[in-house]
N, C-alpha and C positions, 0 to 999 in steps of 0.2 A: 431676129426676134429680140426685143429689149430684155436686158438682164433683170431678174427679180430684184426689187429693192433690198430685200434682206441679204441677198448674196453680195450686192454692191457695198452695203454697209459692213458686212463681214470682211470683205477684202480691204476696205479702208482701215478698219480697226485692227487687222492682223498683219498689215504690211510691215515689212522689216526694212531697216536702213532709213536714212534721211529721205523724207518725202516733202513735197510742196503742195499746199492746198490754199485755195482762195474761197472765202465764205462771204456770201451776200447777206446783208442784214446782220452783220457780226456783233452788233451791240445789243441785240435782243437776248433775252435770257437763255434760250436754247442754243443759238449759234455761238454765243459767248462761251457757254460751257464746252461746246465742241472745240472751239479755238483753244481753250485752256488745256483740254485733253491732248490735242495735237502738239501744242507747245511743250507740254510735259513729256511727250514722247520724243522730243528733239526735232520736230518737223519745222520747216519754214512755213509760216502762216501769214497770209495777207487777207485783208477783208475790206469790204466797203459798207458804208451805212450813212444815212443822212444825219444820224446822231453821233458822228465820230468824235465830237467834242464833249460828249456826255461823260459822266464819271466812269461808265463802263468802257468807253473808248480810251480814256486816259489810262485806266487799269490795264487794258490790253496792250497799249503802246509801251507801258512800263515792262510788260512781259516779253516785248520784242516783236509784237504783231505789227506789220506795216499796214496802216489804215488809210483809206481813201474816203473823203467826205461825201462822195456820191456813188452811184452805181456804174460809173463809166470805166472803171479799172478793168 
């Protein structure tokens, strides 16, 4: 049986130690905010977005997010 989304989110936000996460559509407002939270917690963050060269993408790269310009990563 699939895990309840609330439980999955709780596990993500309470995980300890360095983690790795990849976010699709990372330059959008919601995903960018999540990426910033994870980076702030010391996670390794990568993401993909067709708008990777946008101001949001530039800002994420400056924070250490590895960005791909499409969704093939």
